[in-house]
Each structure stands twice: as C-alpha cells, then as structure tokens.
BAFI-3210 file (N, C-alpha, C; in Angstrom, 3 decimals, decimal comma, padded with zeros to 6 digits):
// residues 208
n [1|2|3|4|5|6|7|8|9|10|11|12|13|14|15|16|17|18|19|20|21|22|23|24|25|26|27|28|29|30|31|32|33|34|35|36|37|38|39|40|41|42|43|44|45|46|47|48|49|50|51|52|53|54|55|56|57|58|59|60|61|62|63|64|65|66|67|68|69|70|71|72|73|74|75|76|77|78|79|80|81|82|83|84|85|86|87|88|89|90|91|92|93|94|95|96|97|98|99|100|101|102|103|104|105|106|107|108|109|110|111|112|113|114|115|116|117|118|119|120|121|122|123|124|125|126|127|128|129|130|131|132|133|134|135|136|137|138|139|140|141|142|143|144|145|146|147|148|149|150|151|152|153|154|155|156|157|158|159|160|161|162|163|164|165|166|167|168|169|170|171|172|173|174|175|176|177|178|179|180|181|182|183|184|185|186|187|188|189|190|191|192|193|194|195|196|197|198|199|200|201|202|203|204|205|206|207|208]
n.u [024,832|022,385|020,893|022,216|021,868|019,084|018,783|020,030|018,416|016,064|016,909|017,344|014,787|014,065|014,384|017,081|018,235|017,850|019,643|022,049|022,071|022,248|024,753|026,407|025,975|027,194|029,863|030,334|030,481|032,857|035,063|035,085|035,963|038,440|041,935|043,150|041,114|040,495|042,912|042,893|041,020|042,445|044,339|042,684|042,083|044,601|044,846|043,041|043,880|043,909|042,429|039,454|036,767|035,030|036,505|038,544|037,152|036,399|038,950|039,737|037,888|038,562|041,197|041,121|042,519|045,002|046,210|047,293|049,006|050,550|053,698|055,619|056,188|054,363|051,978|052,083|051,915|049,349|047,786|048,324|047,161|044,511|044,095|044,723|045,722|048,218|050,236|052,872|053,963|051,912|051,762|054,158|053,726|051,628|052,854|054,850|053,218|052,246|054,068|053,305|051,052|050,602|051,063|049,068|046,804|047,101|046,833|044,203|042,835|043,344|041,388|041,281|039,788|040,185|041,604|044,346|045,009|044,596|046,639|048,848|048,619|048,946|051,573|053,002|052,260|053,042|051,931|049,541|047,539|045,825|043,238|043,011|043,541|041,421|039,331|039,781|039,404|036,692|035,565|035,924|034,358|034,719|033,279|033,764|035,339|036,247|036,110|037,848|037,869|038,278|035,674|034,112|035,307|034,766|031,991|031,568|032,740|030,979|028,760|029,640|030,956|033,587|036,760|038,380|041,113|044,630|046,382|046,050|046,884|047,781|046,819|044,871|043,187|042,181|040,869|038,777|037,518|036,484|034,538|032,799|032,058|030,555|028,417|027,382|026,564|024,439|022,645|022,265|023,931|026,641|030,081|030,636|028,114|027,284|029,193|028,427|025,935|026,722|028,397|026,501|024,941|026,786|027,536|025,445|025,537|026,035|028,717|031,620]
n.v [-081,096|-080,042|-081,981|-082,180|-079,544|-079,526|-081,396|-080,126|-077,865|-079,058|-079,910|-077,421|-076,646|-078,137|-079,488|-079,705|-077,339|-075,664|-076,788|-076,326|-073,515|-073,017|-074,075|-072,402|-070,001|-070,603|-070,815|-068,160|-066,839|-067,547|-066,081|-063,768|-064,521|-065,057|-065,281|-067,676|-069,598|-069,542|-070,445|-073,092|-074,095|-073,968|-075,917|-078,152|-078,299|-078,857|-081,456|-082,773|-083,621|-086,349|-087,808|-088,755|-086,430|-086,697|-088,206|-086,364|-084,219|-085,397|-085,785|-083,093|-082,186|-083,777|-082,988|-080,312|-077,523|-078,448|-078,248|-075,774|-075,731|-078,067|-079,792|-080,747|-083,495|-084,296|-083,679|-085,512|-087,876|-087,669|-087,627|-090,179|-091,629|-090,964|-092,417|-091,339|-091,070|-089,998|-089,219|-088,237|-086,595|-084,675|-083,553|-082,222|-080,319|-078,819|-077,853|-076,255|-074,440|-072,855|-070,845|-068,989|-067,710|-065,007|-063,636|-064,778|-063,815|-061,050|-060,991|-061,866|-059,812|-057,778|-057,323|-058,360|-059,998|-062,682|-063,997|-063,279|-064,123|-066,876|-067,595|-066,852|-068,614|-071,137|-070,892|-070,506|-072,158|-075,271|-078,400|-077,598|-077,296|-076,082|-077,122|-077,597|-075,027|-073,607|-074,922|-074,189|-071,367|-071,299|-072,401|-070,393|-068,365|-067,226|-067,149|-067,765|-069,811|-072,958|-076,295|-078,670|-081,872|-085,493|-086,412|-084,350|-084,160|-086,748|-086,584|-084,524|-085,713|-087,851|-086,579|-085,814|-083,372|-082,768|-084,270|-086,872|-085,696|-086,450|-085,532|-083,036|-080,153|-076,678|-075,157|-076,874|-077,123|-074,488|-074,279|-076,148|-074,971|-072,697|-073,872|-074,768|-072,303|-071,319|-073,124|-072,490|-069,844|-070,214|-071,308|-069,451|-069,563|-069,235|-070,402|-071,717|-072,482|-074,076|-076,121|-077,476|-078,483|-080,161|-081,917|-083,109|-084,433|-086,309|-087,696|-087,734|-086,233|-083,265|-081,702|-080,089]
n.w [140,919|141,740|143,085|145,558|146,465|146,761|148,801|150,954|151,159|152,036|154,562|155,702|156,205|158,302|161,696|161,916|161,049|163,277|165,081|163,744|163,710|166,461|167,038|165,492|166,820|169,271|168,403|167,616|169,988|171,133|170,244|171,743|174,171|176,848|175,935|176,708|176,673|173,972|172,966|173,848|172,136|169,773|170,347|170,434|167,693|166,670|167,540|165,927|163,387|161,278|163,100|164,827|165,212|167,376|169,251|169,754|170,859|173,231|174,371|174,662|176,563|178,772|179,166|179,963|181,514|181,023|178,521|178,675|180,845|181,366|181,082|178,153|178,283|180,242|178,935|176,792|178,248|179,365|177,014|176,066|178,129|177,677|175,462|172,976|169,556|168,625|170,692|171,308|169,200|168,901|171,434|171,472|169,435|170,595|172,909|171,752|170,438|172,476|172,824|171,050|171,887|172,680|170,283|168,738|170,060|169,572|166,785|166,455|167,737|166,017|164,203|161,696|158,883|158,837|156,806|156,637|159,170|159,016|157,230|158,779|160,958|159,695|158,830|161,186|163,321|164,259|163,003|162,052|159,275|156,328|156,627|159,433|160,413|159,314|160,556|163,221|163,009|162,212|164,531|166,359|165,549|162,975|159,863|157,185|156,125|154,863|156,075|154,909|154,852|154,707|154,835|153,699|151,178|150,143|150,034|148,165|145,941|145,588|144,614|142,207|142,015|142,350|141,437|143,166|144,937|144,611|146,480|149,046|148,335|148,950|146,799|145,678|147,890|148,161|145,735|146,028|148,162|146,945|145,326|147,296|148,370|146,252|146,263|148,783|148,358|146,593|148,299|150,191|152,443|154,742|154,798|157,195|158,132|155,953|156,085|158,428|157,692|155,548|156,919|158,533|156,611|155,753|158,092|159,918|162,169|164,204|165,029|166,339]
ca.u [024,797|021,018|020,457|022,776|021,187|017,743|018,892|020,324|017,206|015,155|017,431|017,133|013,386|013,859|014,968|018,537|018,584|017,927|020,898|023,121|022,056|022,727|026,202|027,032|025,934|028,255|031,150|030,474|030,745|034,199|036,037|035,069|036,440|039,873|042,812|043,436|040,044|040,676|044,070|042,487|040,339|043,527|044,902|041,721|042,235|045,874|044,659|042,063|044,461|043,915|041,795|038,031|036,366|034,427|037,578|039,279|036,289|036,539|040,280|039,723|037,123|039,335|042,458|040,870|043,581|046,293|046,798|047,964|049,888|051,387|054,923|055,480|056,167|053,080|050,948|052,157|051,436|047,891|047,216|048,394|046,146|043,205|044,103|044,831|046,572|049,543|050,526|054,185|054,138|050,937|052,135|055,232|053,100|050,869|053,824|055,471|052,205|052,088|054,977|052,688|049,747|050,468|050,933|047,741|045,853|047,242|046,283|042,749|042,347|043,644|040,175|041,396|038,627|040,564|042,470|045,738|045,159|044,759|048,001|049,801|048,528|049,546|053,022|053,653|051,863|053,350|050,839|048,322|047,458|044,661|042,029|042,979|043,444|040,039|038,517|039,971|038,736|035,249|035,159|035,975|033,427|034,932|032,311|034,005|036,417|035,726|036,897|037,830|038,476|037,899|034,215|033,613|035,807|033,997|030,641|031,621|033,017|029,774|027,832|030,352|031,325|035,048|037,438|039,128|042,510|045,657|046,844|045,337|047,810|047,136|046,094|043,677|042,317|041,506|039,953|037,582|036,862|035,692|033,362|031,891|031,507|029,526|027,260|026,832|025,868|023,165|021,761|022,274|024,622|028,086|030,798|030,500|026,794|027,305|029,992|027,653|024,933|027,412|028,845|025,306|024,580|027,776|027,724|024,249|025,838|026,491|029,725|032,286]
ca.v [-080,225|-079,740|-082,977|-081,775|-078,313|-079,884|-082,087|-079,131|-077,040|-079,834|-079,839|-076,054|-076,526|-079,123|-079,144|-079,653|-075,918|-075,128|-077,272|-075,602|-072,137|-073,020|-074,302|-071,194|-069,029|-071,004|-070,440|-066,702|-066,353|-067,932|-065,045|-062,734|-065,121|-064,873|-065,963|-069,041|-070,460|-069,613|-071,299|-074,482|-074,487|-074,228|-077,223|-079,147|-078,431|-079,546|-082,894|-083,389|-084,153|-087,813|-088,378|-088,446|-085,245|-087,111|-088,569|-085,155|-083,476|-086,097|-085,459|-081,689|-082,079|-084,395|-082,273|-079,066|-076,515|-079,098|-077,709|-074,513|-075,808|-079,260|-079,868|-081,583|-084,898|-084,505|-083,673|-086,794|-088,896|-087,540|-088,033|-091,647|-092,084|-090,790|-093,281|-090,529|-091,818|-089,441|-088,438|-087,600|-085,506|-083,608|-082,855|-081,309|-079,215|-077,992|-077,172|-075,204|-073,438|-071,943|-069,708|-068,060|-067,270|-063,543|-063,251|-065,208|-062,857|-059,781|-061,160|-061,938|-058,484|-056,815|-057,073|-058,954|-060,851|-064,080|-064,544|-063,133|-064,940|-068,271|-067,732|-066,772|-069,856|-072,221|-070,690|-070,347|-073,168|-076,614|-079,350|-076,968|-077,001|-075,258|-077,706|-077,357|-073,581|-073,235|-075,495|-073,294|-070,087|-071,549|-072,670|-069,175|-067,369|-066,761|-067,977|-067,818|-070,748|-074,322|-077,358|-079,674|-083,128|-086,588|-086,502|-083,366|-084,565|-087,913|-086,137|-083,785|-086,704|-088,655|-085,763|-085,474|-081,954|-082,751|-085,556|-087,054|-085,292|-087,369|-084,892|-081,778|-079,027|-075,384|-074,788|-077,717|-076,766|-073,232|-074,552|-076,791|-073,958|-071,852|-074,653|-074,733|-070,942|-071,240|-073,863|-071,697|-068,675|-070,666|-071,696|-068,357|-070,056|-069,024|-071,675|-072,384|-073,127|-075,130|-077,237|-078,243|-079,245|-081,229|-082,890|-083,849|-085,335|-087,391|-088,447|-087,730|-085,547|-081,878|-081,569|-078,797]
ca.w [142,098|142,153|144,066|146,847|146,860|147,213|150,083|151,993|151,318|152,880|155,929|156,186|156,615|159,366|162,995|161,763|160,952|164,637|165,666|163,057|164,210|167,841|167,013|164,962|167,910|170,207|167,810|167,575|171,343|171,579|169,901|172,779|175,419|177,107|174,983|177,149|176,166|172,521|172,715|174,035|170,896|168,813|170,706|169,947|166,241|166,449|167,767|165,023|162,147|161,199|164,283|164,792|165,962|168,649|170,174|170,111|171,786|174,515|174,882|175,073|177,804|179,846|179,363|180,687|181,392|180,796|177,299|179,027|182,016|181,473|180,288|176,963|178,719|180,930|177,901|176,094|179,175|179,443|175,734|176,055|179,091|177,047|174,278|171,768|168,607|168,344|171,901|171,387|168,242|169,139|172,668|171,069|168,701|171,540|173,772|170,941|170,108|173,619|172,662|170,091|172,399|172,653|168,878|168,327|170,621|168,845|165,438|166,557|168,116|164,954|163,433|160,364|158,589|159,015|155,753|157,090|160,374|158,591|156,690|159,898|161,727|158,915|158,752|162,485|164,306|163,757|163,102|161,547|157,848|155,997|157,214|160,873|160,635|158,989|161,639|164,367|162,743|162,276|165,912|167,178|165,050|161,607|159,143|155,744|155,814|154,742|156,686|153,843|155,265|153,815|154,801|152,733|149,861|149,696|149,714|146,898|144,898|145,377|143,828|140,964|142,026|142,216|141,378|144,413|144,733|145,101|147,711|149,263|148,364|149,196|145,581|145,577|149,008|147,855|144,619|146,581|148,992|146,036|144,945|148,437|148,447|145,221|146,786|149,869|147,807|146,020|149,401|151,168|153,638|154,782|154,762|158,494|158,121|154,939|156,584|159,394|156,937|154,822|157,914|158,944|155,513|155,668|159,353|160,742|163,433|164,142|166,072|166,190]
c.u [023,377|020,512|020,948|022,086|019,795|017,780|019,148|019,130|016,193|015,599|017,232|015,703|013,045|014,484|016,494|019,009|018,722|019,235|022,105|023,208|022,609|024,238|026,941|027,050|027,014|029,619|031,367|030,833|032,174|035,204|036,150|035,615|037,932|040,725|043,112|042,369|040,167|041,846|043,721|041,733|041,365|044,141|043,983|041,919|043,570|045,674|043,800|042,653|044,561|043,348|040,329|037,710|035,809|035,488|038,315|038,465|036,394|037,874|040,319|038,999|037,905|040,591|042,255|041,952|044,952|046,984|047,628|049,087|050,866|052,649|054,681|055,367|054,836|051,915|050,911|051,595|049,910|047,224|047,246|047,315|044,745|043,076|044,041|045,918|048,005|050,033|051,839|054,318|053,163|051,226|053,254|054,655|052,366|051,807|054,498|054,477|052,000|052,951|054,371|051,376|049,577|050,326|049,558|046,692|045,901|046,617|044,757|042,169|042,565|042,423|040,240|040,228|038,945|041,534|043,940|046,009|045,348|046,158|049,031|049,804|049,217|051,071|053,716|053,297|052,089|052,159|049,521|048,462|046,215|043,374|041,935|042,860|042,030|039,075|038,590|039,228|037,222|034,782|035,249|035,204|033,698|034,152|032,637|035,120|035,888|036,687|036,837|038,608|037,941|036,385|033,649|034,064|034,992|032,581|030,609|031,902|031,744|028,720|028,475|030,694|032,837|035,516|038,290|040,596|043,485|046,273|046,169|046,355|047,050|046,282|044,788|042,688|041,507|040,538|038,650|036,809|035,990|034,430|032,326|031,278|030,374|028,248|026,573|026,047|024,507|022,136|021,596|022,834|026,079|028,764|030,702|029,182|026,770|028,058|029,181|026,557|025,582|027,872|027,663|024,892|025,506|027,795|026,460|024,430|026,196|027,429|030,344|033,579]
c.v [-080,047|-080,715|-082,615|-080,513|-078,624|-080,542|-081,088|-078,218|-077,763|-079,786|-078,453|-075,844|-077,487|-078,645|-079,117|-078,200|-075,287|-075,543|-076,556|-074,176|-072,048|-073,191|-073,069|-070,097|-069,328|-070,570|-068,931|-066,127|-066,616|-066,810|-063,957|-063,245|-064,844|-065,747|-067,396|-070,015|-070,634|-070,531|-072,772|-074,997|-074,746|-075,600|-078,353|-079,383|-079,071|-081,057|-083,559|-083,987|-085,673|-088,492|-087,944|-087,242|-085,632|-087,479|-087,317|-084,247|-084,084|-085,771|-084,027|-081,518|-082,650|-083,593|-080,981|-078,039|-077,127|-078,629|-076,458|-074,698|-076,975|-079,149|-080,765|-083,057|-085,222|-084,549|-085,019|-087,911|-088,871|-088,004|-089,559|-092,231|-092,012|-091,574|-092,485|-091,124|-091,314|-088,596|-087,662|-086,400|-084,362|-082,869|-081,855|-080,093|-078,260|-077,204|-076,022|-074,084|-072,439|-070,695|-068,633|-067,464|-065,762|-063,039|-063,612|-064,209|-061,531|-059,866|-061,216|-060,556|-057,439|-056,471|-057,610|-059,906|-062,340|-064,599|-064,441|-063,999|-066,406|-068,508|-067,728|-068,071|-070,998|-072,117|-070,782|-071,382|-074,548|-077,536|-078,826|-076,720|-076,176|-075,817|-077,361|-075,872|-073,084|-073,727|-074,590|-071,978|-070,240|-071,671|-071,453|-068,022|-066,747|-067,699|-068,263|-068,765|-072,168|-075,315|-078,553|-080,905|-084,248|-086,772|-085,591|-083,738|-085,733|-087,513|-085,417|-084,711|-087,482|-087,906|-085,242|-083,987|-081,765|-084,167|-085,686|-086,695|-086,324|-086,844|-083,527|-080,653|-077,743|-074,991|-075,573|-077,377|-075,517|-073,394|-075,174|-075,810|-073,032|-072,568|-074,615|-073,338|-070,772|-071,958|-073,052|-070,493|-069,054|-070,969|-070,586|-068,818|-069,625|-070,388|-072,434|-073,133|-074,297|-076,349|-078,105|-079,057|-080,408|-082,326|-083,750|-084,847|-086,546|-088,270|-088,559|-087,014|-084,085|-081,673|-080,180|-078,983]
c.w [142,636|143,213|145,464|147,356|147,417|148,591|151,204|152,226|152,200|154,341|156,532|156,692|157,755|160,666|162,948|161,707|162,341|165,305|165,041|163,596|165,629|167,893|166,504|166,032|168,944|169,682|167,908|168,932|171,793|171,360|170,981|174,116|175,620|176,192|175,410|176,666|174,660|172,181|172,887|172,812|169,791|169,081|170,262|168,455|165,866|166,583|166,699|163,745|162,228|162,443|164,298|165,678|167,331|169,680|170,659|171,037|173,178|175,162|175,411|176,407|178,985|180,178|180,154|180,440|181,148|179,534|177,595|180,038|182,031|180,629|179,084|177,342|179,400|179,932|177,181|176,955|179,276|178,153|175,589|176,965|178,483|175,737|172,973|170,874|168,506|169,538|171,869|170,461|168,529|170,442|172,368|170,349|169,651|172,429|173,016|170,637|171,241|173,481|171,762|170,611|172,288|171,220|168,337|168,812|169,864|167,461|165,457|166,853|167,021|164,119|162,020|160,124|158,646|157,986|156,142|158,307|160,002|158,054|157,801|160,688|160,990|158,907|160,104|163,541|163,715|163,978|162,579|160,045|157,586|156,594|158,691|161,201|160,362|160,057|162,865|164,171|162,807|163,724|166,815|166,512|163,701|160,681|157,685|155,326|155,871|155,380|155,730|154,305|154,374|153,758|153,700|151,321|149,314|149,295|148,373|145,723|144,572|144,567|142,542|140,861|141,935|141,920|142,632|144,198|145,279|146,380|147,819|149,453|148,689|147,990|145,465|146,689|148,665|146,681|145,135|147,457|148,132|145,565|146,064|148,620|147,448|145,663|147,881|149,381|147,234|147,109|150,442|152,519|153,595|154,902|156,080|158,569|157,144|155,433|157,541|158,710|156,188|155,772|158,372|157,863|155,501|156,916|160,204|162,070|163,158|165,312|165,968|165,437]
res [m|q|e|l|l|d|k|i|q|t|l|k|a|s|e|v|k|d|h|v|d|a|r|i|t|e|f|s|e|v|k|t|q|p|i|n|l|i|f|k|e|l|c|f|c|i|t|t|a|n|c|s|a|e|r|c|i|e|v|q|e|k|m|g|n|g|f|l|t|l|s|e|i|q|l|a|s|k|l|k|e|y|k|y|r|f|p|n|v|r|s|k|y|i|f|e|a|r|k|k|i|s|q|l|e|s|n|i|k|s|g|d|n|g|s|n|l|r|e|w|i|v|k|n|v|k|g|i|g|y|k|e|a|s|h|f|l|r|n|i|g|y|n|d|y|a|i|i|d|f|h|i|i|d|l|l|v|s|y|n|l|i|q|k|p|k|s|l|t|k|k|k|y|l|e|i|e|e|i|l|k|n|i|g|q|k|l|n|l|n|l|a|e|l|d|l|f|l|w|y|i|e|t|g|k|i|l|k]
***
C-alpha cells in the first residue's frame, strides 16, 4: 500500500491537486441546481455502465434536454445516432427513470447523507447498480462513495490490495469501498477526491 500512498502524496503536491479540487467544487454545486439538471446527471450515469466515460460525456452534451423530453423511441434513435453502444435498453431505463424524478428530488432534499439515497436508487432505478449510484452521488456533491469500476479494481489488484473478484456483488463492492476509505483516511482525502486521483493514476485524466 505504501507505494500507492506515496504516489498519491506526490500528486497532491502537484498541479493535479488543483484539477481535482476544481472538479470537486463543480460536483458540489450540482446538488443545489434544479432537479431537471440533476436528473440529466442520473441519465449520464445510467449510460456509463460498460461504456467509456468520455463517450458518455459526449452523449450527454449532445443529448441536452432530450433525456427529459424525448420518447423512448426518440431516445433510442438519438443514442444510435450518437453511436452509443446500448441504445435500446438504456433508452428504456432513462424513460422509466423519469417516473421517479419527484421521488428523487424529495430524497435529495431530505438531507440524508447519501446512504439511504444510494439504496433507494439501486432498488428503484433500473440500470443502476452500486457503481452507477455512487457515480451519480459523487457527481452531485456527495463525497463519501467510491466508484468501483474495472479501472479502480485493476489498480488495486496491481498494488496487491485486493484479489480480482469474479463478480462485483453488493458485499464485495462494500468490502472494496472500505479498503478505499482506509486509503483515503491515510491520505486525508474523502472518497470523491481519492477516486479522481486513482482515476488519474490509471488513465492520466480527470473526468467526471
């Protein structure tokens, strides 16, 4: 673990830290925005499963308010036009998720620290698992949830911090999240900050 801790400490003393801080500030501002903007971020996270973040950011930018207004068929057509990998199933998930906008808004306004909200999202929004729900929460300003995708798993495996899981069950996800919390505590970083540093180590980029 020490090798990874040292690498992140070096990044914390570099300009990468400024980029991480700027991104965290952007995330923190989203939670105060109208629910329609927050919902579009949920739609972005629905699209990210088994698809590159960069491609999904591009799709989100091109789609604009289409996540809110287009029919399921229109959504699928647009996703195909944007060369997105799973246009039919994800358009269905997004269309169904619209029915939960008011509940989503109420849950966010409840002041919950995010744990109940994550459980609600996983149980009530099709196409969303713990990774995508955590991604959504991070992107709207909740800082205590880890986005455990194959990039992060491969990185942790390479530093002998975990064995590569055969599947990412809820139990395994939460176990790895605890490992990341421990790393974050040693570095005085919350999970949102740690994720961005880890993502940078693995990809050389700081996305959302």
